[in-house]
N, C-alpha and C positions, 0 to 999 in steps of 0.2 A: 394481549399483545405488548411486547416489551420494546422499549427504546433504550439503547445503550450507546454511550459515547466514551471513547478511550483515546489517549494519546499514544503514539508510537514513534520511535526514532528510526530513521533509515540508517542501517549499519553496514550494508554491503558496500564495498569500495567503489563500485561503479554507479551507485544510486539507482533511481527508478528509470531504467531504460526499457526498451521493448520487451525483453525476455521477462524480467521481474514484473513488469506491468501486466503482461499476458498471464503470468502465473497468479497474480493477485485476482485478476478478472475470472480466471478458471475456478479458483477456490470460491470466490464470491457467488458465482453462478450455480454452485452446488446447493445453495440455500434459497428458500422462498423469500426471506427478508430482503428489504431494500438495503442497499449499502451506499453511503455517501462518504466521500473522502474530502477533507478540508485541509488547505494549506495556504497560508498567507492571504486569507480573504477569499480565495477561490474555492468553489464547491463543485465537485464532479461526481458523476455516477460511477461507483466502484465496480460496476458490472460492464463498463464500457472501456475498451482499450484506448480509444481516442481520448476520452476524458482523462484517463490515468496518465497518458503521455503529456497532456497539457500542464500537469503539475510540475514537471521538471524538478522532482525531489531528489536532490543530490545527497551523498553520504553526509550524515550528521544533521540533516534537516529533520524537522518534526512534522508529522501529519496527525490529524484527528480523524478517527474512523467512527462512523455512526451507523449502527444497524437498527432496523425497525421491522418487527414482525414476530411471528410465533416462534421462529427458531433463531431469534436475534442473539441469544447467548452463545449458541453453538457456532453461529457465523462469526461472531466477534472472537471467540477463542481460536478458531481456525486461522483467521486473518492475522491476529496478533502473533500467533505461533510462526506463521510464514514470514512476517516482517522481522521478528526477533531472530529468526534463523538466517537472516540476510538473503532471503529468497534462494537459499542453497548456493550462494555465490561467494562465500567468504574466502574461497581459494583464489579468486581473481584479484588482480592488482589494477589500481587506477593508473592510467598513463601519466608519466611524468610531465609536469607543466614546463613549457619552455620559459627560459629567463628572458626578460625584456631588455 
């Protein structure tokens, strides 16, 4: 049984909102391994959409993914690929911030 931990940077312009969170959970649930996601001291179940939403990971933030199980390597590879691809949302633009 393998335990793997890797850092990943959120690169999609809108960050970890509902759709990318659901996509992450969908990929994580394809594997038997447990998946934890760490950000700023918080640790959530990577197979839980509610957990993923609590991370509030915006563009440019860093997360640590931890997989544990017989297919941990395959799970990690798939999750890192998804995050690096910007959850297939690189075409979207972040809304402009209002000036104060």
